[in-house]
C-alpha positions as CSV (number, residue, x, y, z in Angstrom):
1,M,-23.2,-10.7,2.5
2,K,-21.7,-7.5,1.2
3,K,-19.8,-5.6,4.0
4,I,-18.3,-2.9,1.9
5,E,-19.2,-1.6,-1.6
6,T,-17.6,1.1,-3.7
7,K,-19.7,2.8,-6.4
8,N,-17.9,4.8,-9.1
9,L,-15.3,5.8,-6.6
10,K,-12.9,8.5,-7.7
11,L,-10.1,10.2,-5.8
12,W,-7.7,13.0,-6.6
13,Y,-4.6,14.3,-4.8
14,G,-4.7,17.8,-6.1
15,K,-4.8,17.4,-9.9
16,F,-3.6,13.8,-9.9
17,Q,-6.3,11.2,-10.1
18,A,-5.3,8.2,-8.0
19,L,-8.6,6.2,-8.2
20,K,-10.7,6.0,-11.3
21,S,-14.3,4.8,-11.1
22,V,-13.6,1.9,-8.8
23,N,-16.6,-0.5,-8.4
24,S,-16.2,-3.3,-5.9
25,A,-17.9,-5.4,-3.2
26,F,-16.2,-6.9,-0.2
27,T,-17.9,-9.9,1.5
28,A,-18.1,-10.2,5.2
29,N,-15.9,-12.6,7.0
30,R,-13.6,-13.1,4.1
31,I,-10.0,-12.0,3.4
32,T,-9.7,-9.9,0.3
33,A,-6.2,-9.1,-1.1
34,I,-5.5,-6.0,-3.2
35,I,-2.5,-6.5,-5.5
36,G,-0.8,-4.5,-8.2
37,P,2.4,-2.6,-8.9
38,S,3.7,0.2,-6.8
39,G,1.8,3.4,-7.2
40,C,-1.3,1.8,-8.6
41,G,-3.7,3.0,-5.9
42,K,-3.9,0.0,-3.6
43,S,-3.1,1.8,-0.3
44,T,-5.2,4.8,-1.4
45,L,-8.2,2.5,-1.8
46,L,-7.5,0.9,1.6
47,R,-7.4,4.3,3.3
48,V,-10.7,5.3,1.8
49,F,-12.5,2.7,3.9
50,N,-11.7,4.6,7.2
51,R,-11.2,8.0,5.5
52,M,-7.5,8.2,6.5
53,N,-7.0,10.0,3.2
54,D,-8.9,13.0,4.6
55,L,-5.8,13.8,6.6
56,I,-3.9,14.7,3.4
57,E,-4.3,18.2,2.0
58,G,-5.8,18.6,-1.4
59,I,-7.8,15.4,-1.4
60,R,-11.1,15.2,-3.4
61,T,-13.3,12.2,-3.5
62,E,-16.4,11.4,-5.6
63,G,-18.8,8.4,-5.6
64,E,-19.9,6.3,-2.7
65,V,-18.3,3.9,-0.2
66,V,-21.1,2.0,1.5
67,I,-20.4,0.1,4.7
68,D,-23.4,-1.7,6.3
69,N,-25.7,0.3,4.0
70,E,-24.3,3.7,5.0
71,N,-22.3,6.0,2.7
72,I,-19.2,6.8,4.7
73,L,-18.2,9.6,2.4
74,D,-21.2,11.6,3.6
75,S,-20.2,14.8,5.3
76,K,-22.2,13.8,8.4
77,T,-20.2,10.7,9.0
78,D,-18.7,10.6,12.5
79,L,-15.0,9.8,11.8
80,V,-14.3,8.7,15.4
81,V,-17.1,6.1,15.2
82,L,-16.0,5.0,11.6
83,R,-12.4,4.5,12.7
84,K,-13.4,2.5,15.7
85,K,-15.5,0.3,13.3
86,V,-12.8,0.1,10.6
87,G,-9.4,-0.4,12.1
88,M,-6.0,-0.3,10.3
89,V,-2.7,-2.1,10.7
90,F,0.3,-0.5,9.0
91,Q,3.4,-1.7,7.2
92,R,5.6,-1.2,10.2
93,P,4.3,-2.1,13.6
94,N,3.6,1.1,15.6
95,P,3.0,0.2,19.3
96,F,2.8,3.2,21.6
97,P,5.7,3.8,24.0
98,L,3.6,2.4,26.8
99,S,3.3,-1.0,28.5
100,I,1.8,-4.0,26.7
101,Y,-1.3,-3.6,28.9
102,E,-1.8,0.1,28.3
103,N,-1.4,-0.3,24.5
104,I,-4.4,-2.7,24.4
105,V,-6.7,-0.6,26.7
106,F,-5.7,2.7,25.1
107,G,-8.7,2.8,22.7
108,E,-11.2,1.6,25.2
109,K,-10.2,4.4,27.6
110,I,-10.7,6.9,24.9
111,H,-14.1,5.7,23.7
112,V,-15.6,4.7,27.1
113,D,-15.9,6.7,30.3
114,H,-15.2,5.1,33.7
115,V,-14.2,1.6,32.6
116,S,-13.6,-0.8,35.6
117,K,-10.2,-2.4,36.1
118,E,-11.9,-5.8,35.8
119,S,-13.4,-4.9,32.4
120,L,-10.0,-3.7,31.2
121,D,-8.4,-6.9,32.4
122,E,-11.0,-8.9,30.4
123,I,-10.4,-6.8,27.3
124,V,-6.6,-7.4,27.5
125,E,-7.0,-11.2,28.0
126,R,-9.6,-11.5,25.2
127,S,-7.6,-9.4,22.7
128,L,-4.3,-11.2,23.3
129,K,-6.0,-14.6,23.1
130,D,-7.6,-13.5,19.7
131,V,-4.1,-12.7,18.3
132,L,-2.6,-15.9,19.9
133,L,-0.3,-13.9,22.3
134,W,-1.9,-14.5,25.7
135,D,0.3,-17.4,26.7
136,E,3.4,-15.6,25.6
137,L,2.7,-12.2,27.3
138,K,0.3,-12.8,30.2
139,D,3.2,-12.5,32.7
140,R,4.8,-9.5,30.9
141,L,1.8,-7.1,30.7
142,K,3.7,-4.3,32.5
143,E,6.7,-4.5,30.3
144,P,7.2,-1.8,27.6
145,A,5.6,-2.9,24.3
146,L,8.7,-1.6,22.4
147,R,10.7,-4.5,23.8
148,L,8.7,-7.0,21.8
149,S,9.9,-8.7,18.6
150,L,8.7,-7.3,15.3
151,E,6.1,-10.1,14.9
152,Q,4.9,-9.6,18.5
153,K,4.6,-5.9,17.9
154,Q,2.5,-6.5,14.8
155,R,0.2,-8.9,16.7
156,L,0.0,-6.4,19.5
157,C,-1.1,-3.7,17.1
158,I,-3.9,-6.0,15.9
159,A,-4.8,-6.8,19.5
160,R,-5.0,-3.0,20.1
161,L,-7.5,-2.7,17.2
162,I,-9.7,-5.6,18.1
163,A,-9.9,-4.4,21.7
164,V,-12.5,-1.8,20.6
165,K,-14.5,-4.4,18.7
166,P,-14.2,-3.2,15.1
167,D,-16.0,-4.9,12.2
168,V,-13.3,-4.5,9.5
169,L,-9.5,-4.9,9.7
170,L,-7.5,-3.1,7.0
171,M,-3.9,-4.3,6.7
172,D,-1.4,-2.4,4.6
173,E,1.6,-4.7,3.8
174,P,1.4,-6.1,7.4
175,C,4.2,-8.7,6.8
176,S,6.7,-6.6,4.7
177,T,9.1,-6.2,7.6
178,L,8.8,-9.8,8.9
179,D,10.9,-12.8,8.2
180,P,9.3,-15.8,6.5
181,Q,8.5,-17.7,9.7
182,S,6.9,-14.7,11.3
183,T,5.0,-14.0,8.1
184,S,3.6,-17.5,8.2
185,R,2.4,-17.1,11.8
186,V,0.7,-13.7,11.0
187,E,-1.0,-15.3,7.9
188,E,-2.3,-18.1,10.2
189,L,-3.6,-15.4,12.5
190,M,-5.5,-13.7,9.6
191,R,-7.2,-17.0,8.8
192,E,-8.3,-17.2,12.5
193,L,-9.5,-13.6,12.6
194,K,-11.7,-13.8,9.5
195,N,-14.2,-15.8,11.5
196,K,-15.0,-12.6,13.4
197,Y,-13.9,-9.8,11.1
198,T,-13.9,-8.7,7.4
199,I,-10.2,-8.4,6.4
200,I,-8.8,-6.4,3.5
201,I,-5.1,-6.7,2.9
202,V,-2.8,-4.8,0.5
203,T,0.3,-6.8,-0.5
204,H,3.0,-6.7,-3.0
205,N,3.6,-10.4,-2.3
206,M,1.5,-12.4,-4.8
207,Q,2.3,-15.6,-3.1
208,Q,0.9,-14.2,0.2
209,A,-2.3,-13.1,-1.6
210,A,-2.7,-16.6,-3.1
211,R,-2.1,-18.3,0.2
212,V,-4.2,-16.3,2.6
213,S,-7.0,-14.5,0.7
214,D,-10.4,-15.7,-0.4
215,D,-10.9,-12.9,-3.0
216,T,-8.4,-10.8,-4.9
217,G,-8.6,-7.4,-6.7
218,F,-5.9,-6.4,-9.2
219,M,-5.3,-2.7,-9.6
220,L,-3.3,-0.8,-12.3
221,L,-2.9,3.0,-12.7
222,G,-5.8,3.7,-10.3
223,E,-8.3,1.3,-11.9
224,L,-9.6,-1.9,-10.5
225,I,-8.9,-4.1,-13.5
226,E,-10.3,-7.4,-12.1
227,F,-11.9,-8.6,-8.9
228,G,-13.0,-12.1,-8.0
229,Q,-12.2,-15.3,-6.1
230,T,-8.5,-15.7,-5.6
231,H,-8.3,-19.1,-7.2
232,N,-9.9,-17.8,-10.4
233,I,-7.8,-14.6,-10.5
234,F,-4.5,-16.6,-10.2
235,T,-5.4,-19.6,-12.4
236,A,-7.8,-18.1,-15.0
237,P,-7.7,-14.3,-15.1
238,K,-10.1,-12.7,-17.5
239,D,-8.0,-9.7,-18.3
240,K,-4.7,-9.9,-20.1
241,R,-3.3,-7.2,-17.9
242,T,-4.0,-9.3,-14.8
243,E,-2.3,-12.3,-16.4
244,D,0.7,-10.2,-17.4
245,Y,1.2,-9.0,-13.9
246,I,0.7,-12.4,-12.2
247,T,3.1,-14.1,-14.6
248,G,5.7,-11.4,-14.0
249,R,5.7,-9.8,-17.5
250,Y,5.6,-6.4,-15.8
251,G,5.2,-4.7,-12.4
């Protein structure tokens, strides 16, 4: 089932065109990796899905981005509702300077009036269990989140997102600051989470894309060159530019 679809999507930063007629379809409950050299438009495409690009001056967008049969580029789109539905994890973990507990309930307190302590406790436990952190942190909930390890901070940021029950998780280089062992554990977490969420990950690490994703899109100079099942993209790419990138001839 299609969760997200882009139709002739174009985006400009001022006079520079960053996305050129991108047509794609992202399937629900799968992990899709977006790969390509630096500056090719990967992160720009990712930020379109929750309209984070809107925060940049001089942005202009054309085409459609359809999520659950609604064009989110419509001027009537409620961005607060959209960003609750489509959450984002960034390259460097960014927990708030609050306790572990308060980090997780932060979004729920913003979106819902008069939440009971019992409900918040349930949200914290559910969210930490979903990111496989409950056993590690259940006795440390009042501690500052900034004391956690990098991997724990990244997992906490994911827990903070899923506390508000999104449908889509966007991950922009989520493992780039982590060591190999921590990266492996976050990848394992992604595989668990795809049972409940649609995940789109931007990564420079082609080995990671091959390991963790079901589908892969290759971008170059703002164009989506090729998109398909990860196994096919890595073993039998249809476009020579994809093959050249994957085999290290450039990029």
